PAGUDREN-267288 format. One record per residue (C-alpha): residue number from 1; x, y, z. Coordinates in Angstrom, 1 decimal, decimal comma. Layout:
// PAGUDREN-267288
k | u | v | w
NUM | X | Y | Z
...
//
This chain:
// PAGUDREN-267288
k | u | v | w
1 | 24,7 | 12,8 | 75,7
2 | 26,8 | 10,4 | 73,4
3 | 29,1 | 13,3 | 72,7
4 | 29,9 | 13,8 | 76,4
5 | 30,4 | 10,1 | 76,9
6 | 32,7 | 9,8 | 73,9
7 | 34,7 | 12,8 | 75,1
8 | 35,1 | 11,3 | 78,5
9 | 36,5 | 8,0 | 77,0
10 | 38,7 | 9,9 | 74,6
11 | 40,2 | 12,0 | 77,3
12 | 40,8 | 9,0 | 79,5
13 | 42,6 | 7,2 | 76,6
14 | 44,5 | 10,3 | 75,8
15 | 45,7 | 10,6 | 79,5
16 | 46,7 | 7,0 | 79,4
17 | 48,5 | 7,5 | 76,1
18 | 50,4 | 10,5 | 77,5
19 | 51,3 | 8,5 | 80,6
20 | 52,7 | 5,7 | 78,4
21 | 54,3 | 8,1 | 75,9
22 | 52,1 | 6,6 | 73,1
23 | 49,3 | 9,1 | 72,5
24 | 50,1 | 9,5 | 68,8
25 | 50,3 | 5,7 | 68,4
26 | 47,0 | 5,2 | 70,3
27 | 45,4 | 7,7 | 67,9
28 | 46,6 | 5,8 | 64,9
29 | 45,4 | 2,5 | 66,2
30 | 42,1 | 3,9 | 67,3
31 | 41,5 | 5,6 | 64,0
32 | 42,3 | 2,5 | 62,1
33 | 40,1 | 0,3 | 64,3
34 | 37,2 | 2,7 | 64,0
35 | 37,5 | 2,8 | 60,2
36 | 37,7 | -1,0 | 60,0
37 | 34,6 | -1,4 | 62,2
38 | 32,6 | 1,2 | 60,3
39 | 33,6 | -0,2 | 56,9
40 | 32,7 | -3,8 | 57,9
41 | 28,9 | -4,2 | 58,6
42 | 29,6 | -7,8 | 59,7
43 | 32,1 | -6,8 | 62,4
44 | 29,9 | -3,9 | 63,5
45 | 26,9 | -6,4 | 63,8
46 | 29,0 | -8,8 | 66,0
47 | 30,2 | -5,9 | 68,2
48 | 26,6 | -4,6 | 68,7
49 | 24,9 | -8,0 | 68,9
50 | 23,4 | -8,8 | 72,3
51 | 23,8 | -12,5 | 71,4
52 | 27,6 | -12,3 | 71,4
53 | 28,9 | -12,2 | 75,0
54 | 31,0 | -9,2 | 76,2
55 | 33,9 | -11,6 | 76,8
56 | 33,8 | -12,8 | 73,2
57 | 33,7 | -9,2 | 71,9
58 | 36,6 | -8,3 | 74,1
59 | 38,6 | -11,3 | 72,9
60 | 37,7 | -10,4 | 69,3
61 | 39,2 | -6,9 | 69,7
62 | 42,3 | -8,3 | 71,5
63 | 42,8 | -10,8 | 68,7
64 | 42,4 | -8,2 | 66,0
65 | 45,2 | -6,1 | 67,5
66 | 48,0 | -8,5 | 68,5
67 | 50,7 | -5,9 | 68,3
68 | 48,8 | -3,2 | 70,1
69 | 50,0 | -2,1 | 73,6
70 | 48,3 | -3,9 | 76,5
71 | 46,8 | -0,7 | 78,0
72 | 45,2 | 0,2 | 74,7
73 | 43,6 | -3,3 | 74,4
74 | 42,4 | -3,0 | 78,0
75 | 40,8 | 0,3 | 77,2
76 | 38,9 | -1,2 | 74,3
77 | 37,8 | -4,1 | 76,4
78 | 36,5 | -1,6 | 79,0
79 | 34,5 | 0,0 | 76,2
80 | 32,9 | -3,4 | 75,5
81 | 32,3 | -4,2 | 79,1
82 | 30,3 | -1,0 | 79,5
83 | 28,4 | -1,5 | 76,2
84 | 30,1 | 1,6 | 74,6
85 | 31,6 | -0,1 | 71,6
86 | 29,1 | 1,7 | 69,4
87 | 30,8 | 5,0 | 70,3
88 | 34,2 | 3,8 | 68,8
89 | 34,0 | 6,2 | 65,9
90 | 33,0 | 9,2 | 68,0
91 | 35,7 | 8,4 | 70,6
92 | 38,2 | 8,2 | 67,7
93 | 37,2 | 11,6 | 66,3
94 | 37,5 | 13,3 | 69,7
95 | 40,8 | 11,6 | 70,4
96 | 42,1 | 12,7 | 67,0
97 | 41,2 | 16,3 | 68,0
98 | 43,1 | 16,0 | 71,3
99 | 46,2 | 14,6 | 69,5
100 | 46,0 | 17,4 | 66,9
101 | 45,8 | 20,1 | 69,6
102 | 48,8 | 18,6 | 71,4
103 | 50,9 | 18,4 | 68,2
104 | 49,6 | 21,9 | 67,0
105 | 47,9 | 20,6 | 63,9
106 | 44,7 | 21,3 | 62,2
107 | 42,8 | 19,2 | 59,7
108 | 41,7 | 21,1 | 56,6
109 | 39,5 | 20,1 | 53,6
110 | 40,2 | 21,8 | 50,3
111 | 37,9 | 21,3 | 47,4
112 | 39,0 | 22,4 | 43,9
113 | 37,4 | 22,2 | 40,5
114 | 40,0 | 19,6 | 39,4
115 | 42,6 | 17,3 | 40,9
116 | 45,6 | 19,3 | 42,3
117 | 49,1 | 18,3 | 41,2
118 | 51,9 | 17,8 | 43,7
119 | 53,2 | 21,4 | 43,4
120 | 49,8 | 23,0 | 43,9
121 | 49,1 | 20,7 | 46,9
122 | 52,4 | 21,7 | 48,5
123 | 51,8 | 25,4 | 47,9
124 | 48,3 | 25,2 | 49,4
125 | 49,5 | 23,2 | 52,4
126 | 52,3 | 25,7 | 53,1
127 | 50,0 | 28,7 | 52,7
128 | 47,4 | 27,2 | 55,0
129 | 50,1 | 26,2 | 57,6
130 | 51,4 | 29,8 | 57,6
131 | 47,9 | 31,4 | 57,7
132 | 46,6 | 29,2 | 60,5
133 | 49,8 | 29,1 | 62,5
134 | 49,5 | 25,3 | 62,8
135 | 50,6 | 22,4 | 60,8
136 | 47,9 | 21,9 | 58,2
137 | 46,9 | 18,3 | 57,5
138 | 45,1 | 18,9 | 54,2
139 | 42,7 | 16,5 | 52,5
140 | 42,1 | 17,5 | 48,9
141 | 39,0 | 16,7 | 46,9
142 | 37,9 | 17,6 | 43,3
143 | 34,4 | 18,8 | 42,4
144 | 33,7 | 20,2 | 38,9
145 | 30,7 | 22,1 | 40,3
146 | 33,1 | 24,5 | 42,1
147 | 34,0 | 25,7 | 38,5
148 | 37,2 | 27,4 | 39,8
149 | 38,8 | 28,8 | 43,0
150 | 38,4 | 26,7 | 46,1
151 | 36,3 | 25,8 | 49,1
152 | 38,3 | 25,4 | 52,3
153 | 36,9 | 23,8 | 55,5
154 | 38,7 | 24,3 | 58,8
155 | 36,7 | 22,6 | 61,5
156 | 33,2 | 24,1 | 61,4
157 | 34,2 | 27,1 | 59,3
158 | 33,9 | 27,1 | 55,5
159 | 35,6 | 29,7 | 53,4
160 | 34,0 | 29,5 | 49,9
161 | 36,1 | 31,3 | 47,3
162 | 34,7 | 29,3 | 44,4
163 | 33,7 | 30,8 | 41,1
164 | 30,3 | 29,1 | 41,5
165 | 29,6 | 31,0 | 44,7
166 | 30,8 | 34,3 | 43,1
167 | 28,4 | 33,7 | 40,2
168 | 25,5 | 32,9 | 42,6
169 | 26,2 | 36,2 | 44,5
170 | 26,4 | 38,2 | 41,3
171 | 23,1 | 36,7 | 40,1
172 | 21,5 | 37,7 | 43,5
173 | 22,8 | 41,2 | 43,1
174 | 21,5 | 41,5 | 39,6
175 | 18,0 | 40,2 | 40,5
176 | 17,8 | 42,6 | 43,5
177 | 18,2 | 45,7 | 41,4
//
């Protein structure tokens, strides 16, 4: 149920952003706000506390974003008015997906056995952009357990080309003989 509610709010904000010509900016603001709230237990506690009035919560959000466009702040205050501030992170994730679809981008996670240098990052990003037919926004991670190769996550799909996986598959084949 929360997913559907978060989607409705994200779509409403996206439509508002499109109308204002600020959909990308709204996405940046929403993502930053959601990250700040989730990274700060004290702020989250205030936003979720029944002891703090909705008016005070709405004012807190407005004060935290003095340079934000008025329609964006009003949207956040509407979230608070309807006790949906707990969905801020989910709304942000859905909204990011809507902006990515509009801008023909895809977010990709790439895990390698070691940190990638700038040249390798560029090569992987270009290859993924070409293969996916969308601008790839790649987040790199290092995990020595991969041993070599890479693990690529695009949405819900995982492409595991790691040496670790190949060794596991080889072991299974040898044990099944």
